[in-house]
C-alpha positions as CSV (number, residue, x, y, z in Angstrom):
1,X,-25.4,52.7,-26.7
2,X,-27.0,53.3,-23.4
3,X,-25.7,52.4,-19.9
4,X,-27.6,49.9,-17.7
5,X,-27.1,48.0,-14.5
6,X,-29.2,45.1,-13.2
7,X,-30.0,45.6,-9.5
8,X,-31.9,43.8,-6.7
9,X,-33.5,46.8,-5.2
10,X,-36.7,48.5,-6.2
11,X,-37.9,45.5,-8.2
12,X,-40.5,46.0,-10.9
13,X,-43.0,43.2,-10.0
14,X,-46.6,44.1,-9.3
15,X,-49.5,42.3,-7.6
16,X,-50.6,41.1,-11.1
17,X,-47.3,39.2,-11.5
18,X,-47.3,35.6,-10.2
19,X,-45.2,34.3,-7.3
20,X,-41.6,33.6,-8.5
21,X,-41.7,36.3,-11.2
22,X,-38.3,37.7,-11.7
23,X,-39.6,41.3,-11.4
24,X,-40.0,40.8,-7.7
25,X,-36.2,40.4,-7.3
26,X,-34.6,42.3,-10.2
27,X,-34.9,45.6,-12.0
28,X,-32.8,47.6,-14.4
29,X,-31.4,51.1,-13.7
30,X,-30.2,53.4,-16.6
31,X,-27.4,55.8,-15.9
32,X,-26.2,58.9,-17.8
33,X,-23.1,57.2,-19.0
34,X,-20.5,54.5,-18.1
35,X,-19.2,56.5,-15.2
36,X,-22.5,58.2,-14.3
37,X,-24.0,57.8,-10.9
38,X,-27.4,59.4,-11.5
39,X,-30.3,57.0,-12.3
40,X,-32.3,58.4,-15.1
41,X,-34.6,55.4,-15.7
42,X,-35.9,52.2,-14.1
43,X,-37.1,49.3,-16.2
44,X,-37.9,45.5,-16.1
45,X,-35.5,42.8,-17.4
46,X,-37.7,42.4,-20.5
47,X,-37.0,45.9,-21.5
48,X,-33.3,45.1,-22.0
49,X,-34.3,42.7,-24.7
50,X,-36.1,45.3,-26.8
51,X,-34.6,47.2,-29.7
52,X,-35.6,50.4,-27.9
53,X,-33.3,49.7,-25.0
54,X,-30.2,49.7,-27.3
55,X,-28.4,47.7,-24.6
56,X,-25.0,46.0,-24.8
57,X,-25.0,42.3,-25.7
58,X,-23.4,41.2,-22.4
59,X,-26.2,42.7,-20.3
60,X,-28.9,41.3,-22.6
61,X,-27.4,37.8,-22.0
62,X,-27.4,38.5,-18.2
63,X,-31.1,39.5,-18.4
64,X,-32.0,36.3,-20.3
65,X,-30.2,34.2,-17.8
66,X,-32.0,35.8,-14.9
67,X,-35.4,35.5,-16.6
68,X,-34.8,31.8,-17.2
69,X,-33.4,31.2,-13.7
70,X,-36.8,31.6,-12.1
71,X,-40.1,29.8,-12.6
72,X,-43.3,31.6,-11.8
73,X,-46.0,29.6,-9.9
74,X,-49.7,29.6,-10.7
75,X,-50.7,29.6,-7.0
76,X,-54.3,29.5,-5.9
77,X,-53.8,32.6,-3.8
78,X,-52.5,34.6,-6.8
79,X,-55.2,33.4,-9.2
80,X,-57.9,34.4,-6.7
81,X,-56.3,37.8,-6.2
82,X,-56.3,38.4,-10.0
83,X,-59.9,37.3,-10.5
84,X,-60.9,39.5,-7.6
85,X,-59.1,42.5,-9.0
86,X,-60.7,42.1,-12.4
87,X,-64.2,41.4,-11.0
88,X,-66.8,41.9,-13.8
89,X,-64.1,43.1,-16.3
90,X,-63.9,41.7,-19.8
91,X,-61.6,42.2,-22.7
92,X,-63.3,43.8,-25.8
93,X,-63.5,42.0,-29.1
94,X,-60.4,43.9,-30.2
95,X,-58.4,42.1,-27.6
96,X,-57.1,45.3,-26.0
97,X,-56.1,44.9,-22.4
98,X,-55.8,48.7,-21.8
99,X,-57.7,49.5,-18.6
100,X,-59.8,52.2,-20.4
101,X,-60.9,49.6,-23.0
102,X,-62.1,46.9,-20.6
103,X,-65.8,46.2,-20.5
104,X,-67.6,46.1,-17.1
105,X,-70.4,43.6,-17.3
106,X,-72.3,42.6,-14.1
107,X,-75.8,41.1,-14.7
108,X,-76.7,41.5,-11.1
109,X,-76.1,45.2,-11.1
110,X,-77.9,45.6,-14.4
111,X,-81.2,44.1,-13.2
112,X,-81.0,45.6,-9.7
113,X,-80.7,49.0,-11.4
114,X,-83.7,48.2,-13.6
115,X,-85.7,47.3,-10.5
116,X,-84.7,50.5,-8.6
117,X,-85.7,52.6,-11.6
118,X,-89.0,50.8,-11.9
119,X,-89.8,51.4,-8.3
120,X,-88.7,55.0,-8.5
121,X,-91.0,55.6,-11.4
122,X,-93.9,53.7,-9.9
123,X,-93.7,55.7,-6.7
124,X,-93.2,59.1,-8.4
125,X,-96.5,60.3,-7.0
126,X,-95.5,59.3,-3.5
127,X,-92.3,61.3,-3.8
128,X,-94.2,64.4,-5.0
129,X,-96.7,64.0,-2.2
130,X,-93.8,63.8,0.3
131,X,-92.2,66.9,-1.0
132,X,-95.5,68.8,-0.8
133,X,-96.0,67.7,2.8
134,X,-92.5,68.9,3.6
135,X,-93.2,72.3,2.1
136,X,-96.4,72.6,4.0
137,X,-94.7,71.5,7.3
138,X,-92.0,74.1,6.7
139,X,-94.7,76.8,6.5
140,X,-95.9,75.8,10.0
141,X,-98.9,73.6,8.9
142,X,-99.6,70.4,10.9
143,X,-99.1,67.7,8.3
144,X,-99.5,63.9,8.9
145,X,-96.5,61.8,7.8
146,X,-98.3,59.8,5.2
147,X,-97.0,56.7,3.5
148,X,-93.6,56.9,1.9
149,X,-92.2,53.6,0.6
150,X,-89.6,55.6,-1.3
151,X,-87.3,55.7,1.8
152,X,-85.0,52.9,0.7
153,X,-81.3,52.7,1.6
154,X,-80.0,54.2,-1.6
155,X,-80.7,57.6,-0.1
156,X,-83.8,59.8,0.1
157,X,-84.3,63.3,1.5
158,X,-86.6,64.3,4.4
159,X,-89.1,61.8,5.6
160,X,-91.5,61.6,8.5
161,X,-92.0,58.9,11.1
162,X,-89.8,55.8,11.4
163,X,-87.0,55.2,8.9
164,X,-88.2,52.2,6.9
165,X,-87.7,51.5,3.3
166,X,-86.5,48.8,0.9
167,X,-83.5,47.4,-0.9
168,X,-83.1,45.3,-4.0
169,X,-80.8,42.3,-4.7
170,X,-80.6,39.8,-7.6
171,X,-79.3,36.4,-8.6
172,X,-75.8,36.5,-10.0
173,X,-77.0,35.6,-13.5
174,X,-79.6,38.4,-13.5
175,X,-82.6,36.2,-13.9
176,X,-84.4,37.1,-10.7
177,X,-84.7,40.2,-8.5
178,X,-85.6,40.3,-4.8
179,X,-87.1,43.3,-2.9
180,X,-86.8,43.4,0.9
181,X,-88.5,45.7,3.4
182,X,-86.1,47.3,5.8
183,X,-86.7,48.0,9.5
184,X,-85.3,51.1,11.3
185,X,-82.0,49.4,11.9
186,X,-81.6,48.2,8.3
187,X,-82.6,44.6,9.0
188,X,-85.0,42.9,6.6
189,X,-88.5,41.9,7.8
190,X,-91.7,40.6,6.4
191,X,-93.7,43.8,6.1
192,X,-97.3,44.3,4.9
193,X,-96.2,47.1,2.5
194,X,-94.2,44.6,0.5
195,X,-97.4,44.3,-1.6
196,X,-96.8,47.9,-2.7
197,X,-93.5,46.9,-4.3
198,X,-95.0,43.8,-5.8
199,X,-97.7,45.9,-7.5
200,X,-95.2,48.3,-9.0
201,X,-93.0,45.5,-10.4
202,X,-96.0,43.6,-11.6
203,X,-97.1,46.6,-13.7
204,X,-93.6,46.9,-15.3
205,X,-93.1,44.9,-18.6
206,X,-89.5,44.2,-17.6
207,X,-90.6,41.8,-14.8
208,X,-93.1,38.9,-14.5
209,X,-94.1,36.1,-12.2
210,X,-94.0,38.6,-9.3
211,X,-94.8,36.9,-6.0
212,X,-94.5,37.3,-2.2
213,X,-92.2,34.9,-0.5
214,X,-93.0,34.8,3.2
215,X,-90.4,34.7,5.9
216,X,-88.7,31.4,6.5
217,X,-85.5,30.0,8.1
218,X,-83.2,31.1,5.2
219,X,-84.4,34.7,4.7
220,X,-86.9,37.4,5.7
221,X,-90.0,37.9,3.7
222,X,-89.4,39.4,0.2
223,X,-90.9,40.1,-3.2
224,X,-89.5,37.9,-5.9
225,X,-89.8,38.8,-9.6
226,X,-88.4,37.1,-12.7
227,X,-86.6,39.2,-15.3
228,X,-87.9,39.0,-18.9
229,X,-84.8,40.3,-20.7
230,X,-82.0,38.6,-18.8
231,X,-78.6,40.2,-19.5
232,X,-76.5,38.0,-21.8
233,X,-73.5,36.3,-20.2
234,X,-70.1,37.2,-21.5
235,X,-67.7,34.6,-22.8
236,X,-65.6,33.4,-19.8
237,X,-62.5,33.3,-22.1
238,X,-62.8,37.0,-22.5
239,X,-62.6,37.7,-18.7
240,X,-59.8,40.1,-18.0
241,X,-58.4,37.8,-15.3
242,X,-58.1,35.0,-17.8
243,X,-56.2,37.2,-20.1
244,X,-53.9,38.3,-17.3
245,X,-53.1,34.8,-16.1
246,X,-52.5,33.5,-19.6
247,X,-49.7,36.0,-20.1
248,X,-47.7,33.7,-17.8
249,X,-49.6,30.4,-18.1
250,X,-51.0,30.1,-21.6
251,X,-52.9,26.8,-20.8
252,X,-54.9,28.4,-18.0
253,X,-58.6,27.6,-18.2
254,X,-61.3,30.1,-17.1
255,X,-62.3,29.6,-13.5
256,X,-66.1,29.9,-13.6
257,X,-66.3,29.7,-9.9
258,X,-64.1,32.7,-9.5
259,X,-65.8,34.6,-12.3
260,X,-69.1,34.2,-10.5
261,X,-67.7,34.9,-7.0
262,X,-64.0,35.7,-6.3
263,X,-64.9,36.2,-2.7
264,X,-62.0,37.7,-0.7
265,X,-59.4,37.2,-3.4
266,X,-58.5,40.9,-3.6
267,X,-58.3,43.7,-1.1
268,X,-57.8,43.9,2.6
269,X,-59.6,41.5,5.0
270,X,-59.4,40.7,8.7
271,X,-57.1,37.8,9.5
272,X,-59.4,35.0,10.8
273,X,-56.9,34.3,13.7
274,X,-55.6,37.7,14.9
275,X,-58.2,40.1,13.4
276,X,-55.6,42.4,11.8
277,X,-56.4,43.5,8.2
278,X,-54.2,41.7,5.7
279,X,-53.9,41.4,2.0
280,X,-52.5,38.8,-0.4
281,X,-48.9,39.6,-1.5
282,X,-47.8,37.8,-4.7
283,X,-44.1,38.5,-3.9
284,X,-44.4,36.2,-0.9
285,X,-47.4,34.2,-2.0
286,X,-48.9,34.9,1.5
287,X,-51.2,37.2,3.3
288,X,-49.4,40.1,5.0
289,X,-50.2,43.1,7.1
290,X,-48.9,46.0,5.1
291,X,-47.8,49.4,6.3
292,X,-45.9,52.4,4.8
293,X,-43.7,55.2,6.0
294,X,-42.2,58.2,4.3
295,X,-38.6,59.2,5.0
296,X,-37.1,62.6,5.1
297,X,-36.5,62.6,1.3
298,X,-40.2,61.9,0.6
299,X,-39.5,58.3,-0.3
300,X,-42.2,55.7,0.6
301,X,-41.0,52.5,2.3
302,X,-43.3,49.4,2.5
303,X,-43.2,46.9,5.3
304,X,-44.8,43.4,5.3
305,X,-45.6,41.4,8.4
306,X,-46.1,37.8,7.2
307,X,-46.5,36.1,10.6
308,X,-49.6,36.1,12.7
309,X,-49.5,36.4,16.5
310,X,-49.1,32.7,16.9
311,X,-46.0,32.7,14.6
312,X,-47.8,31.0,11.7
313,X,-49.1,32.6,8.6
314,X,-52.1,34.9,8.4
315,X,-55.3,33.3,7.2
316,X,-58.4,34.8,5.5
317,X,-61.6,32.6,5.4
């Protein structure tokens, strides 16, 4: 039989655990023996209930009591954080929740990538001409800049003249793509050479109903093209965030709004009041400014500042 002790330090809860989860308060230390002082393992309370733990009955009962003494909360902040973390991730048909088995499915990125490849292919001759001009210029020949619509923001080598190019976006469901002309500073504008992009997409069988949408109050001028083979939507019930939340709350229904756009649910964002970068912390069910320090033994210590400059909670909008 192995020797364990339930402690309140170095708890085992993670950001994927809901507020009120016992792992934010308790963890289990294993020692070399009844009188041992060296910790040889750290576990969660649930581990004590497994056959593998080979724990004494009294400490199993204590673990059950502590687990039952707390009640996790399905808070909005936590749910948004989980959906944000698992953005575009789906559980495979096998049901495996291993990170390496999750399926990444984002219709927007799929069709944007198709459009970029179509434009790259359609302007292949322009790219070759630009390289030829660069070689001639390197040999000392006076070479005009020529037309180079390939200079889009995804990265292109040497160009001549002003830095202008294009970028592609798409609807979230992958049904439509948009091509914007970019000015020198990266802003979108209604350029004459948008017709070049429209011609290339119109000649590609993946797109149809290609049209120029002039500048208006909502957006700069752009090329709009409908996608023929729209990527299939995944079953919302297979979203990895749904599977995670249902571990603790089996009746949870898929949040279609958060699957489509989790917004600022996960990651660090500026507080809308003080401007300091904060992140959601499930342990406190609040946003916190997080910092770390390493002591002389190489141990990392975490600090959480939960109050904003006005003494209230941090906010992220």
